[in-house]
N, C-alpha and C positions, 0 to 999 in steps of 0.2 A: 150797779147803783151807782149814788154820785159820789160818794166817797172811792170809789174804783174798789170796791172789795167781791172778792168771788164766794156766791151763794149756790149751792147744791140743790136741786131740783127734783124731786122724785128718789130719794136716794132708800136704797133698797139694805136693810142691815142682816145680817148673821138670823139663819131662825134653823128649825128642827129638821134633821136632813130625811129626804122620803126618798123612797125607790124609785125615782124619775129622770135619773140619767143626769143631773145636776148636781152641784157642790152646794146645796142648800146651807150648809153649816160654815162655809167661805174658809173651810181647812185645809182645802186645797185635793180633798178625797172626796171620789163621785159614790155617791150610794154605798157609805160605809154602814157596818151594821146588819147587814141584809146577806145570809146566808142562803145564794141560789140555790144550794145542793140539796135542802132540807125544807127550805120556808113554803110553808104549805100555798100560802098569796104570790108568791114570789118562786117559781120553780125554775131555775134554770133561766129568769130574765123578769125581768120588774111586771110588773101584772100581769106572769102566766101564774093562774091559780089553780089548785087542783081541785075536784068533786068532791061528793061525798063518796065513802067505802075506798079512795084512794087514798094515798100517803105520795109524798115528795121523796125519791130515793135517788141520792147520787144527779138531782139536777133533772130527773124525770119522773111525772106525774106514775104511780104504778098502784095497782091492786093490793091494798093493804092485806097482810100476811097475819097468820097467828105467831103468835110472840115466844106463847110458853105454851106448851103442849101438858102440862101436867097440873094446870091451874081450874079445870072447869069451866072456864070460863070461853066465853065466844069473845075472844081479841078484837079481831077484825069486822064481826058483825056481818056474816056471811050468812051465820046460822049454823055452823057449826061449828063442833067444840072440840079441843085437842086433837087427837088422833085421826077425828072422824073429820077433819080437816085436811085437803092433801097437802095442804102448806108443811104438816107436818111430817109427811113421809120420810121415814130417816133419822125424826128428829126424838132424841130424849124425851121419854115420858118418864123420867123419873131415875131414880137409882138400879142401875144396870137393864132396863126397860127401856125401850125402842120401839117407836111407828112402824108398824110394818103393816101394810096393804087394810090400811085404815082402822087399825084396833092396835092395842097392846102389845106388845110382844116381847119374850124373852131375848136379852142383848148378852148375859151371859150364861155358857150351859155347863158350868163346872162347878157352883157354888152350891149346889142342894138348896138352891132358895128359889120360890116362885115368883119371880122379879117381875110378873106382868100381871099376877093377880088373878088366873085365871083357872087356879085349879090340878095345874101340873107345873112340875119343874125339870130344868136340864134338859136331858134329851128324850123325854116322855112327852114334852113341850111339842107340836109339830113345827114351832117358831124356830127351833134349834137346829133341824133337819142341815146338815152339810157344815157346822159349826162344829169347832173344839170343843172337846167335851174333858180332856184332864190340861187344869191349869198350871200341873206341875211339870212332867216332861213334855207334853204335845204327844203327837203323834194319834189323837182319837177322833173319831169325826161322829156326832150324830146323824143315824141311817136309819130308817123305816121304823122311828119311835123306838131304839136303842143303839146300844152305843158299837162301834167298829174301829177297827185299828186301820188306820188312815196308809193309802198306800206310801207314802215318804217313811214310815216308822216300819216296816216290817223286817230293819238288819240294823236296830237300835239296841237290841237285846232287853229292853222294858215290854210289859204286858201293858201298853198303851191304854188297852180298854178296861184291865179289869177284868178280863172274864177268867184269869186263871192260865191263859195261853200266851206264849212268847213268840214274835216273829212271825216263823214262816209254819211252826207247829200251830199258829191259831189259821188254820189251812180255811176257815171259810171267812175271814176278812182278807188273806194275803196272797193266798193262790193265784200263781200266775205275774205276781207284783214282784217289783225290783227287791232285792235285800242287800243291796250294796252294789258298787262297780262290779259288773263281772258276775253277778250272782242274781237268779230268778227262783222265786218258789214254787215248789211242785212236790205232789205226793207229801205234804208236812214236814220239807225241810228245804235246804239251800239247795242250788245245783249252778254246777258251773258253767258261764256262759262264754266267758275271754278265758280262750284258752292259749293265749302265746304272749301273756303280759307277765309272766313270773311268779306270777300272785295267788295264793289259795282262798280264791275269791269267796266260797263257799263255806270255808275254816272246817270242813268236815271229812274230806277222803285225801287230797295230794292237790298238788300244782299243775296245771295248762293237762299235758295229755295225760301224767299220772292219776288224774281224777277220772271214774269208769264215766263221770256225764259229757265229758269230749269226746267220745267216741264218734268219729264219724265228723268231727266237727274240723272246723278250718284252724289250724295251729301256727299261721304265718302270715305273710302279705298275700298269697295266694300258691297255689302247688303243693302246699302241706295239707294232711288230714290225718288227725290224730285215730290210730289203729291200735286197739287192745295195748293200750296205756303206753303207746309210744310215738312220735312223728314219724312219718312217712312221707317221703317224698311221691306227689301221686302228677306231675307236671314233668314232667321226662324229658322234654325237650325246649325249655326253655333258657338253657344254658347258666339256670342259678342252680344254689343249695338251696334248693329251698327248706329241708328240715335239719340246716345247720350241723349237717355230720360227717363235712369235709369231703363228701361226692356229691357232683350234680350231675343230674341226667342219667343214663345210661351207665356210668361209672359206678352210680348209689344199686347195690343190690336190690333195696326197694322197687326199680326199674325192669329187673330182670324178664327178657321175653313181654316186655310194654310192646302194644300192638299201636303201630302209629298211623294204620288206616291206608298206607301207599305202596305197600307190601315189603315195609321195612319194620324193625323192631328192636329193641335191646339186647343185644346176646354177645357175650363173651364180654362185655364192658364196653361196648357201643354200637351205633348204628349200624344195623348190618340187615342184607338184603336176604329176604327169603322167600320170593317168588320169583323160581328159578327156570322157568319154561316161559316168559313171556318177553324175549327178546331187549329189552330193559333195563339200565344201568340206575335200578332205583334210587341206593344208595350215594348215587353219585360219585364213587371214586374211579371212573374210567373204566369198568370190567362190568359184565352184565351175563348172568347166568352162571352158567358151568365152569367161567373164565374166573368170576370172584370167589375166593375164597372162603367167602360165608356161604356157599352152597354147599359146600363140600358133606356130602352124608342128606343132601335136602333131595327130595322127590325130583325129578323135573319131568319123569311122563308115568305112566304105570308098570312097575315091575323096571325101573331105570333111575337112578341118581347121579349125580354131580361125583364122581369120585374123588379120593384122594390119594389115588397109587398111582397116575399117571399124570404128566407134564408135554404139554401143556393141558390144564385141565377138563378134562373130558366125563363124558358118560360111561355107567357102568350097570351091571344086572344087581338086580336085587333077587329075583328068583331065579335057582338055580335047580329048579327039580321039574320045571316045564316045558323043555325040549326047545325051546326057543331060543332064538338071536335076537335079547329085549334091545341091548345097547349097540346094536348094529355094527359090530366090530367082527364078524362073520362067523364065531365062534359061541357054539351055545351052552350052558351050562357047565361043567367042569370038563366036557369032551372036547377034543381037537389040542390041534399043536399047541394053541396060546388061550387055553381057558381063562374064561373072568378071573380079575385075580380076586373079586369078590366074591367069588364062590370059593374057590379055593382054601381062602386064606382064613382060619377063625376069626373073628372079629373084626372081618368085611362089613361096609356100612350096608345097612337094609332101609335107611332113611334117617333125617334128624333125629338124636339119640336114644338108634337102634342098630345095634351089630349084628351079626351071623355066630350063633355059637358054639356053629362045630364047620368041617369043612365040608363040602357040598350040598348044602341043607339049608335048608327056610327054617328052622328053629333059631327064634328072635329074641333079643335080651335089651331090656330097657337100660339106658346108661344115662338118662338127664331124667333128674328126679325132683326138679324144681318147677316145670312148665306147666302142671296143671293138663299135660297129654299124655294120653295113652300111646307113647311113642312105637312100641312094639306088636301093637293090635290085638294084644291078648284080654281085652275088656279091665284092664287094672293100669294105675296112673300114679304115676311116683312113689308114696311109698306103701301104696296098697298092693304093690307089683312085688313078690316077694325078690325078683331080680334086683329091686335097690335096696333092700336089707341084708342083701346075701355079698355085695359088692361094697368092698372098701373105699372111702374116700367121695363117696356119691353125696351131693349137695343137695338137703330137702329145702323146704321152706318151713319153719316151724310156727305152730300158731298165729305168734305175735308179728309176724311177716320176717324175722331174722331169719339167717341161713344155720342148717344146724346137718344132723345123719340120722339116716334111717334104721330104727332098731325091728329089732325081730318080731317086735308085737305091733309092726306097722304102724307105729306113731314116730316122730320127725323131735327130735332134741339135743 
């Protein structure tokens, strides 16, 4: 104007804040007071409105859901009420009540109450199938409208399902289930399954191989088997003392006469050759057939054995009455200037574990009584052969696999 004063034209004064991206009230903040997370008219952004039957949840328009599943009201207006509305699946429908499959269901199965008001309670209600039915100690599961001992509770000393039977004695529920570490329920009792842990796992017979349950089972990391209440070496070629008795492989009596399938076996505490007619050094000691002392007394061919009386080792006769030169030394039986030593000396070998019992005779006698072989060919072997019971010092194998001596009643003790 003429006086030089400043005059404002079109002044805009502070007003009410609107959701429009502007600072309507001039306080330096834009669109304050609007919750984009829940505002039905401005859901996620100004002007983004949610339609009927939906709600603004987390800044997005979503279908409304039933909020209370026990008020007999269709809260979300979708025509379905409480548990009949899928929104309520697995939601509480009252104390100890849970919406299951579109209806009220039992949530607690050990309180004797009909929590879902369907006329049945606890395990008698099919809603409880597979659920815990013993709130005090656990270990009970509802099954087939009844109670059952659960798989995890067959060794806790409790009658979890209150049927009067405890743990493995409850065979209907616990048979073939674990009754603890190294224990399995079988035949109304616990049976040992871990036979090398130093524990009496089934608490009813003994520890490891001392428990009859372990017969035939592994008793180590390999090569050890429980046999008649004791550990027995079964791998006789791995250089290990598998049964921890201080002896490994052939040095262990458990391995006596163990056949390795390569014409060698455990004999005399070591791996020895026993095929003495194949021209091969089977045990790798640099000597083959009769040249190997392992073959002493072992048949080389019909009526001929590797001799223990000649140096170097040769063959000798086993048939002293057939008028034949079986060993090819030009002498027959007991005759000639140099009769076969095997025929002239009582005790001459007639094969492994067999000696001739009289001069110039084919009467044979068993001398090895723990190899399960009829060495003298009389139809009897080991302690069943009277030769073994009448010979002092013959070692036999007892029922438990250890060494013993043959008795007159043909037993080994």
